[in-house]
SEVEXKE-776097 format. One line per 10 residues: number of its first residue (from 1); their letters; for each residue z, x, y of C-alpha. Coordinates in Angstrom, 3 decimals. Layout:
NUM> A> Z,X,Y  ... $
//
This chain:
1> MSGITGWVDF> 32.628,90.573,32.848  31.087,89.807,36.120  27.333,89.347,36.404  24.534,88.099,34.140  20.810,87.813,34.636  17.708,87.421,32.526  14.180,86.247,31.972  12.648,84.115,29.243  8.875,83.962,28.970  6.980,82.386,26.076 $
11> ARDLTRERST> 3.593,83.771,27.154  4.172,87.502,27.507  5.786,90.450,25.759  8.971,91.240,27.684  9.578,94.473,25.814  7.175,95.879,28.411  9.313,94.477,31.254  12.545,96.384,30.786  12.207,97.813,34.287  12.163,94.287,35.728 $
21> ILAMTSTMAL> 15.358,93.365,33.883  16.960,96.588,35.084  15.944,95.857,38.693  17.452,92.357,38.486  20.631,93.654,36.881  21.129,96.433,39.418  21.337,93.927,42.288  24.757,92.925,40.938  26.249,96.402,40.717  29.056,95.432,43.111 $
31> RGPDGEGVWV> 30.026,92.453,40.917  30.290,94.747,37.919  31.214,98.311,38.867  32.391,99.318,35.367  29.133,99.350,33.438  25.658,97.982,32.855  23.886,96.646,29.785  20.343,95.454,29.083  18.860,93.871,25.945  15.141,93.141,25.644 $
41> APRVGLGHRR> 13.070,91.397,22.965  9.513,90.030,23.017  10.471,86.673,24.544  13.668,87.457,26.431  15.389,90.099,28.502  19.109,89.940,29.345  21.077,92.046,31.803  24.808,92.357,32.478  27.105,94.128,34.932  30.670,94.618,33.754 $
51> LAVFDLEDGR> 34.004,94.271,35.543  36.674,95.409,33.074  39.824,93.270,33.171  40.794,94.147,29.590  41.133,97.687,28.263  38.568,97.434,25.504  36.979,100.386,23.769  33.754,98.409,23.524  33.502,95.775,26.211  29.807,96.255,26.757 $
61> QPVAVEHDGR> 27.404,93.349,27.040  25.052,91.850,25.971  26.554,91.414,22.489  24.340,90.779,19.454  24.947,89.408,15.958  22.722,90.601,13.121  22.032,89.290,9.630  20.126,91.280,7.024  19.180,93.813,9.691  17.716,91.186,12.028 $
71> TIAVAAHSGS> 19.206,90.030,15.343  19.888,86.315,15.116  21.619,85.788,18.489  22.722,87.691,21.590  25.068,86.697,24.420  26.466,87.757,27.784  28.767,86.092,30.248  30.525,86.363,33.606  34.145,85.427,34.213  36.916,85.022,31.635 $
81> ILNHEELRAE> 37.282,82.751,28.601  41.051,82.467,28.673  41.509,80.969,25.191  39.257,83.446,23.404  42.061,84.779,21.197  42.812,81.307,19.832  39.100,80.624,19.321  38.670,83.979,17.606  41.434,83.127,15.130  39.850,79.757,14.340 $
91> LSSRGHRFRA> 36.394,81.268,13.952  37.753,84.029,11.725  39.245,81.360,9.460  35.748,79.877,9.226  34.305,83.145,7.990  33.107,84.808,11.224  33.556,88.556,11.447  34.189,90.318,14.771  33.402,93.917,15.670  35.179,94.260,19.044 $
101> GGDTETLLHA> 37.822,92.475,21.083  35.956,90.883,23.969  35.551,87.225,24.861  31.745,87.547,24.945  31.682,88.059,21.187  33.892,84.987,20.855  31.429,82.991,22.955  28.565,84.131,20.738  30.268,83.209,17.466  31.443,79.890,18.917 $
111> FLEWGPAAAE> 27.812,79.072,19.687  26.740,80.069,16.175  29.421,77.779,14.744  29.147,74.734,17.008  25.919,75.119,18.977  25.926,73.827,22.584  29.060,71.794,21.743  30.927,75.112,21.820  31.171,74.690,25.612  33.772,71.964,25.150 $
121> RLEGTFAGVV> 36.079,74.410,23.383  35.984,77.089,26.108  38.716,77.370,28.725  38.678,79.379,31.915  36.008,80.131,34.477  32.763,81.416,33.065  28.990,81.397,33.184  27.381,82.308,29.889  24.030,82.868,28.216  23.136,82.851,24.509 $
131> WDARSEELFL> 19.681,83.641,23.150  19.126,82.111,19.711  16.468,84.330,18.163  16.087,82.009,15.177  14.812,79.086,17.224  13.765,81.075,20.304  15.975,78.983,22.561  18.059,80.063,25.544  21.437,78.437,26.213  23.021,78.641,29.691 $
141> VRDRLGVEPL> 26.484,77.212,30.409  28.728,76.950,33.469  32.460,76.234,33.589  33.885,72.799,34.328  34.679,73.323,38.018  31.862,75.735,38.834  34.006,78.693,39.845  31.511,81.140,38.335  28.036,80.767,39.889  24.788,80.450,37.923 $
151> FYYPTATGVV> 21.262,79.962,39.297  17.926,79.486,37.564  14.262,79.490,38.585  11.760,77.756,36.266  8.394,79.462,35.867  5.181,78.158,34.312  6.093,79.746,30.974  9.874,80.136,31.003  12.792,80.699,33.343  14.499,83.415,35.386 $
161> FGSEAKAILA> 18.276,83.164,35.870  21.209,85.039,37.354  24.806,84.880,38.527  23.518,85.440,42.050  20.361,84.471,43.860  19.626,88.121,44.652  19.121,88.878,40.958  16.437,86.183,40.734  14.846,87.260,44.039  14.375,90.736,42.527 $
171> HPLVEPEVDA> 11.904,89.249,40.032  8.215,89.769,40.954  7.327,86.116,40.284  9.906,84.809,42.766  9.173,84.590,46.482  12.034,84.386,49.034  11.038,81.033,50.485  13.223,78.408,52.144  12.030,74.876,52.780  13.422,72.095,54.953 $
181> DGLREIFTYS> 16.011,71.011,52.388  17.198,74.608,52.090  17.858,74.741,55.840  19.472,71.297,55.702  21.938,72.572,53.096  22.832,75.496,55.345  23.088,73.373,58.498  25.263,70.656,56.939  27.464,72.488,54.440  26.653,69.663,52.020 $
191> GTPHVSPFRG> 27.161,71.771,48.902  24.789,69.663,46.810  25.801,70.790,43.311  22.314,71.361,41.877  20.588,72.637,45.033  20.009,76.227,46.146  18.816,77.111,49.667  15.868,78.955,48.090  12.707,77.038,47.290  12.197,76.573,43.553 $
201> MHRLRAGHHL> 15.657,77.926,42.692  18.396,75.646,41.357  22.101,75.851,40.718  23.242,74.968,37.238  25.734,72.262,38.042  29.396,72.707,37.121  30.261,71.299,33.701  26.626,71.426,32.573  24.624,73.462,30.109  20.913,74.053,29.965 $
211> VVRRGGITKT> 18.605,74.779,27.024  15.248,76.493,27.552  12.665,76.190,24.783  8.895,76.256,24.528  8.760,72.548,25.221  10.649,72.828,28.516  14.152,72.694,29.961  16.919,70.261,28.983  20.089,69.866,31.080  23.202,68.233,29.658 $
221> QWWEVSAAEH> 26.553,67.391,31.218  29.308,68.485,28.865  32.351,67.771,31.063  33.301,65.613,34.015  36.481,64.166,35.397  36.987,60.590,34.225  38.815,57.526,35.515  42.073,56.688,33.754  45.029,54.458,34.528  48.047,56.378,35.800 $
231> TDGLDVTVDT> 51.163,54.970,34.141  53.735,57.731,34.795  56.591,57.155,37.201  57.242,59.456,40.146  59.636,61.874,38.402  57.418,62.201,35.337  54.373,62.705,37.565  56.023,65.549,39.467  57.192,67.169,36.229  53.712,66.835,34.728 $
241> IRGLLEESIT> 52.026,68.448,37.737  54.529,71.298,37.634  54.046,71.763,33.901  50.240,71.721,34.071  50.248,74.231,36.919  52.708,76.507,35.119  50.554,76.426,31.978  47.426,77.189,33.986  49.068,80.123,35.752  50.308,81.520,32.435 $
251> RNLRTEAPVG> 46.752,81.409,31.052  45.336,82.952,34.215  47.758,85.860,33.974  46.123,86.931,30.699  44.705,90.336,31.530  45.569,93.974,31.048  44.604,94.758,34.653  47.027,94.629,37.603  47.290,91.085,39.031  47.673,90.126,42.671 $
261> SLLSGGLDSS> 47.766,86.852,44.563  46.649,85.839,48.021  49.507,84.535,50.141  48.930,82.584,53.345  52.421,81.153,53.661  50.992,77.694,53.043  52.036,75.426,50.200  49.024,76.036,47.929  49.036,79.831,47.710  52.820,80.075,47.964 $
271> GVVGLADAEL> 53.199,77.703,45.020  50.911,79.890,42.911  52.838,83.014,43.953  56.201,81.440,43.184  55.231,80.217,39.718  53.305,83.402,38.845  56.258,85.537,39.937  58.610,83.516,37.725  56.301,84.026,34.740  55.793,87.760,35.323 $
281> RKSGKRIRTF> 59.512,88.426,35.739  60.012,87.316,32.138  58.417,90.636,31.180  59.989,92.687,33.977  56.961,92.633,36.294  56.463,91.546,39.899  53.526,89.772,41.483  51.555,91.665,44.111  50.886,89.585,47.220  48.420,90.040,50.070 $
291> TVDFAQHAEN> 48.335,88.347,53.483  45.599,88.694,56.087  46.532,88.803,59.769  44.944,89.875,63.041  46.086,92.458,65.551  47.999,90.812,68.416  47.592,87.465,66.662  51.093,86.319,67.560  50.433,87.052,71.240  46.993,85.388,71.225 $
301> FQATDTRQSP> 47.919,82.390,69.067  47.616,78.960,70.673  48.722,75.984,68.611  46.270,73.143,68.047  46.470,69.959,66.018  44.514,71.815,63.300  46.377,75.147,63.317  49.931,74.616,64.478  51.396,77.938,63.417  50.319,81.447,62.380 $
311> DAPYAADVVR> 50.624,82.415,58.719  52.520,85.698,58.928  56.089,84.374,59.464  55.806,81.953,56.559  54.274,84.530,54.251  57.146,86.852,55.172  59.619,84.123,54.207  58.029,83.876,50.750  58.099,87.658,50.313  61.803,87.786,51.241 $
321> HLGTDHTDVV> 62.577,84.792,49.032  60.855,86.179,45.931  60.871,89.933,46.522  57.165,90.365,45.844  55.267,93.664,46.021  53.625,92.794,49.329  50.854,94.125,51.554  49.950,92.829,55.020  46.290,93.402,55.849  45.992,93.491,59.664 $
331> LDPSELSDAV> 42.470,93.403,61.108  41.290,94.171,64.630  38.189,92.816,66.442  36.134,95.937,65.811  36.518,95.469,62.049  35.580,91.793,62.219  32.493,92.473,64.334  31.402,95.566,62.423  27.716,95.288,61.486  28.252,96.785,58.031 $
341> ARWSVLRAKD> 31.034,94.339,57.171  29.045,91.355,58.434  25.966,92.433,56.454  28.131,92.938,53.355  29.338,89.337,53.659  25.815,87.977,54.001  24.585,90.141,51.128  27.441,88.955,48.907  26.686,85.286,49.543  22.872,85.493,49.735 $
351> YPTPLGDMNT> 22.618,82.907,52.498  24.084,82.447,55.992  26.975,80.212,56.980  28.599,79.334,60.300  32.013,80.523,59.093  31.755,83.904,60.800  35.077,85.724,61.020  36.603,83.484,58.335  34.240,85.040,55.795  34.404,88.552,57.249 $
361> SLYLLAQAVA> 38.195,88.607,57.227  38.235,87.336,53.637  35.838,90.113,52.617  37.951,92.756,54.388  41.050,91.315,52.721  39.295,91.690,49.362  38.504,95.312,50.175  42.150,95.983,50.931  43.246,94.321,47.669  40.787,96.459,45.698 $
371> QRETKVVLTG> 42.186,99.594,47.335  45.582,98.717,45.828  43.984,99.094,42.368  44.218,95.382,41.715  41.439,93.836,39.613  42.481,90.188,39.165  43.509,87.968,42.082  45.011,84.475,41.994  44.319,82.038,44.831  45.399,78.563,45.911 $
381> EAADSLFHGV> 41.807,77.310,46.036  41.211,73.612,45.181  44.744,72.326,45.825  43.596,70.614,49.023  40.802,68.914,47.114  43.140,67.634,44.399  46.022,66.515,46.608  44.161,65.447,49.777  45.556,68.274,51.863  42.644,68.430,54.302 $
391> AWNRDPVEST> 43.246,66.630,57.602  39.889,64.845,57.651  40.743,62.883,54.502  43.639,61.312,56.386  41.864,60.687,59.667  40.968,56.980,59.964  37.641,57.766,61.671  36.485,60.997,60.024  37.241,59.736,56.531  35.229,56.514,56.930 $
401> MDTFPWVARG> 31.944,57.577,58.555  29.735,57.262,55.442  29.191,61.014,55.288  31.071,64.060,54.119  34.335,64.069,56.092  33.926,67.752,57.006  30.584,66.822,58.594  32.198,63.831,60.295  34.841,66.090,61.835  32.151,68.116,63.596 $
411> VVRDDAAGLG> 30.517,64.963,64.926  33.764,63.445,66.173  35.372,66.558,67.622  32.398,68.625,68.706  29.521,66.170,69.090  27.730,68.398,66.620  24.396,67.865,64.906  25.846,69.995,62.122  28.363,72.821,61.919  26.858,75.756,63.798 $
421> CGLFGDSLLK> 23.774,73.789,64.915  24.533,73.503,68.629  22.008,76.095,69.832  18.963,75.172,67.760  15.993,73.457,69.380  15.753,69.688,69.619  12.412,69.569,67.820  13.799,71.485,64.832  16.892,69.290,64.621  14.754,66.170,64.947 $
431> DLAPLEYAAQ> 12.517,67.286,62.087  15.409,68.340,59.866  17.686,65.391,60.758  20.693,67.221,59.244  23.168,64.386,59.777  20.916,61.923,57.976  20.496,64.452,55.169  24.264,64.887,54.823  24.798,61.118,54.770  22.214,60.727,52.010 $
441> RYRESVSEAP> 23.750,63.510,49.930  27.178,61.929,50.454  25.953,58.570,49.174  24.381,60.238,46.155  27.633,62.009,45.378  30.019,59.055,45.733  27.715,56.907,43.603  28.711,59.165,40.685  32.476,58.944,41.269  34.275,57.320,38.304 $
451> HLPGMSDQEK> 36.467,54.260,39.014  38.571,51.759,37.144  37.788,48.022,37.282  39.730,46.050,39.860  40.694,48.945,42.089  41.444,48.235,45.747  38.916,49.368,48.340  41.328,51.981,49.678  42.098,53.376,46.235  38.392,53.544,45.431 $
461> HMRELCWVHL> 37.604,55.284,48.717  40.302,57.933,48.280  38.961,58.700,44.804  35.508,59.072,46.314  36.868,61.552,48.855  38.542,63.515,46.073  35.266,63.428,44.129  33.095,64.844,46.928  35.601,67.636,47.429  35.642,68.506,43.727 $
471> TNFMENQNGH> 31.847,68.469,43.503  30.315,69.321,46.893  33.014,70.953,49.011  34.295,73.188,46.245  30.749,74.281,45.382  30.734,75.966,48.784  34.378,77.032,48.941  34.495,78.521,45.455  31.312,80.378,46.258  32.834,81.957,49.362 $
481> TERLFKAVGL> 35.915,83.271,47.609  34.349,84.186,44.263  31.398,86.073,45.709  33.253,87.893,48.483  35.838,89.185,46.039  33.300,89.986,43.337  31.404,91.997,45.982  34.234,94.541,45.880  34.740,94.407,42.106  37.574,91.857,41.886 $
491> EVRMPYCDHR> 37.861,88.848,39.596  39.218,85.718,41.263  41.159,83.168,39.234  41.999,79.723,40.576  44.892,78.065,38.709  44.403,74.713,40.465  40.934,74.548,38.876  42.387,74.002,35.416  40.527,70.973,34.061  43.667,69.286,32.705 $
501> LVQYAYNLPW> 45.317,69.447,36.126  42.122,68.238,37.810  41.839,65.281,35.423  45.459,64.293,36.012  45.333,64.708,39.792  42.104,62.731,40.213  43.821,59.624,38.865  46.993,59.819,40.964  47.504,56.588,42.960  47.169,57.001,46.710 $
511> DMQNFDGREK> 50.636,55.580,47.483  52.177,58.095,45.070  50.214,60.930,46.706  52.079,60.025,49.926  55.453,59.026,48.519  57.413,60.956,51.189  54.974,60.323,54.046  53.467,63.832,54.051  50.260,65.411,52.856  50.426,66.847,49.329 $
521> SLLRAAVRHV> 53.753,65.107,48.691  53.530,65.548,44.915  52.657,69.236,45.046  55.543,69.890,47.458  57.915,68.243,45.022  56.468,70.166,42.070  56.892,73.665,43.540  59.849,73.294,45.896  62.182,75.004,43.398  60.423,78.359,43.797 $
531> LPQSVIDRRK> 59.811,78.373,47.574  61.816,78.790,50.776  62.492,75.626,52.755  60.360,76.805,55.673  57.221,76.692,53.513  58.139,73.342,51.984  58.472,71.910,55.516  55.312,73.532,56.917  52.338,71.322,57.777  48.945,72.087,56.319 $
541> TPYPVTLDPG> 47.211,74.908,58.207  43.661,76.012,57.329  42.559,79.581,56.696  43.208,81.607,59.883  40.653,82.636,62.488  40.938,85.396,65.047  41.716,84.445,68.635  41.209,87.925,70.038  39.017,88.015,73.192  37.512,91.240,71.878 $
551> YEKALRTEMR> 35.813,89.397,69.019  34.392,86.786,71.396  33.053,89.609,73.592  31.372,91.249,70.572  29.669,87.941,69.665  28.324,87.559,73.189  26.931,91.088,73.116  25.224,90.498,69.778  23.723,87.195,70.892  22.373,88.693,74.111 $
561> ALLADTDAPV> 20.719,91.441,72.079  19.153,88.816,69.841  17.739,86.953,72.844  16.265,90.189,74.178  14.602,91.010,70.841  11.165,89.412,71.080  10.607,90.032,67.375  13.792,88.257,66.283  12.650,85.782,63.591  15.219,83.139,64.588 $
571> QPLLDRAAVQ> 14.073,82.941,68.215  11.431,80.201,67.691  14.162,77.994,66.221  16.547,78.270,69.189  16.993,76.392,72.439  17.008,79.445,74.720  18.364,77.495,77.659  21.298,76.253,75.593  21.982,79.760,74.313  21.939,81.205,77.822 $
581> ATLDDPDGLS> 24.188,78.444,79.130  26.710,79.178,76.380  26.667,82.887,77.153  27.061,82.259,80.896  29.943,79.838,80.410  33.268,81.741,80.284  34.631,78.943,78.068  31.463,78.703,75.973  33.143,80.290,72.943  36.660,79.107,73.634 $
591> RWAKRANVEL> 36.938,77.091,70.415  36.129,78.092,66.855  33.503,75.337,66.460  31.717,76.618,69.567  31.786,80.111,68.132  30.131,78.753,64.998  27.130,77.800,67.145  26.650,81.515,67.816  27.714,82.806,64.394  25.109,80.802,62.454 $
601> PIQLNTWLRK> 21.996,81.837,64.454  23.069,85.492,64.317  23.529,85.343,60.542  20.344,83.320,60.096  18.365,85.936,62.025  19.697,88.768,59.864  18.961,86.772,56.713  15.406,85.919,57.699  14.691,89.552,58.549  16.441,91.501,55.815 $
611> YGIRLVL> 15.699,89.100,52.965  12.102,88.683,54.127  12.505,84.913,54.113  9.415,82.776,54.625  10.265,79.371,56.096  8.212,76.527,54.631  8.968,73.637,56.981 $
//
């Protein structure tokens, strides 16, 4: 249930365009390795790639409903509707009849019963499409937190859509163009919820649905976090967080496929592992866990105020404490710098980022998980956003600079014009003004944050920081994890993204969030019963990066080759003198942020060339 795409056109007969729908669908073969389905009618064509996480005899999509020999509606979706069995029972009591056992059929009948309001009854992470043949209307919907991606591209007479940008780019009416705002999104990591880097292409925002009809396109928000007074005491709050997380994990374990969980040895992932293991042991099962590490990482590791300790010892403590079925995935520099792996990352995400080895190692970790015949993976994603685990939210300067705090961190610590922007030419950066763009997008985002009357300035500001992480930061972060794992045929589930937990956490008072003087105080209290003391005491440490000199050497070699390539499309955008100075400086790549200044131009060059991007600046 992993990839959808399609085309609606009210001015042409799409029964002649089956080959176009097939071409769009085939771009997502890696997302759905277990099957392909296409359905075409005069006004619409739908395509689907399947990842089987339930052992169904007929799990094929799209799914159609007929009446008197005529198709009245057809649906497809990506992701998992976790409450589909309960919905199916309710719909059956209302007279609906089901042919198979999949959640797509449940989505279709829910739409037939409740129309677009059906979205409010769906739980899980999903992106869905329903074509109503009676009214000739297309319904697109995206889950509350935007874990499953969904893009659309309006045309003069309809719309093209897909789970990934590459599916839309395969359409003959769509040109791979990127304008100034597209580059600004890439250079700032703003994660504007409705914006795609590609010109004319949009993201359907999380918690929204879209209806396409002859008269145009209508977008509607069907869910958002809301402001509410928090009246629970400390003990009740901790118990409630624990209970909501346990319930979410139980729902996310609904699958007939083997389940694994990423384990960094940090609080977020370890908490998921501990609670999932407790639930699985009720039926005599064990959780599979996976930790990424780097060859000679212990010898190369140098503590900083951001990363004070390597992950491996803490992950090992969790494994010993719980007795999980564990795999360590150890990567060396040659794997991280491998051209095939780096291209696979870019191809999975459809646009470049400055994250470099962070993304490559995550992709290689996903490959290793898939090789263990695991199809569903739990992660600790979003916990930092809910419980203010990120360091920049607690920094008195970075958190108050009237811009996204992750952008502020680059300015304060690296004097950066944007993450990964250090080697681009002054004229380009002047024209793009990425920091001004990020500040504007930040102001737009916080203006939407819900508040209660009479809140203190500090309380209001901390809610705003939580808001921009839930909307903007997670739009990027979810995309990294979801797409890199889907690229190897794995479904990612994020228990912290349960909307009930998100709603509760958003309204937690700031003094309660810090009741013991540490970051994520409430989450520590909620999961301490399933974790070793070492993990409970560990300070927040971000996703690991390699410190191996071999990887730095490989980056230098690749950048020198780029400079020597007179046909390299990124060259006109670079400050050659700055690039050469960085390469000549033995300490030029000594810190991860400095490496990002090399990672982004290299990725951007590959993207411009292999995607055939035309810059419209």
